[in-house]
C-alpha positions, 0 to 999 in steps of 0.5 A: 097283254102283259104276258105277251109283252114279257114273252116277246121281251124274253125272246128278244133277250135270248136272240141278243144273247145268241148274236153276242155269242156268235160275235165272240166266236166268229167262224174260222176264216177260209184257208188262204190260198198258197202263194204262187211262187214262179219258177226260175229255170236258169239251167237249160235242158242241156245242163240238166241232161249233162250234169244231173240225168246222165250222171245219176243214170250212169251210177244206177247202170254201173251199180250192178254189173258182171265184169270179165277181165284178166283177173277173173269175173267181178260181180259188181253190186251194192253190198254195204249200207253206204253203197246202197245209200249212194245208189239210192241218192242217185235214184232219188236225184234222177226221179226228181230231175224229170220234174225239173225237165218239165218246168215251163220256160226252161230252154233246151240250150242257152244262147250260143251253146250247141248240142252234141254232134249238132253239126251231123246231118239228121241230128236236130239243133237246139232251136228245132228241139225247142220247137218240137217241145213247145209244140206239144208239151204233153208229149214231152211230159210223157217222155219225162214221166216214163223216165220218172217211173223207171227211176221210182222202180229203181228206188223200190229195188234199192229199198228192197236191196234187190240187186237183180231187180235193180239190174232189170230196171236199168233196161227200163231206164235205158228204154225211157232215155232212148224213147226221148232221144229218138223223138227230140235228139236224133229222130232219124236214128243217126245217133251221136257217136258217143251214144252209138258206141256206148254199150247197151245198159242192161 
């Protein structure tokens, strides 16, 4: 009888030691969820297009070109590390601009602002474009992501310092822009005068 009591006491003592050890080494708490910070899209899509997308796409398009003039033929391409770095900055900015375009809550244009040639028949006004985008956000995102993919391809060409590939990617960037414009800006193919007169980017 005393042996059984001794064994029971020993088991109880061992159990208490185990519990004490557990209390001294508690399991690590589950990782806290990252705080959700709301976006604050102050710039309109019009602002981004005019100041970020168009500007940086132009830098990429114009970085590689063959220009004929009275002085002869100029083969323009990045050559120095600084020139490649400037073109790379444009590609990075363009790719990230597509993410900015997709942020929920961003307006096509600020109140009172009109889009280029919106008075021309067949060219949509800001509120009409807003309705199209809000009606199918996934479709709008697909257009933005097509430009994103083209910008990343340009970035790869730049990192390889391959000016021929960069020139080829210029066509993909132009096509991505055109696919979006013909969906949301001039679906009836009545392009704004500035766009219609612009040389085709290759």
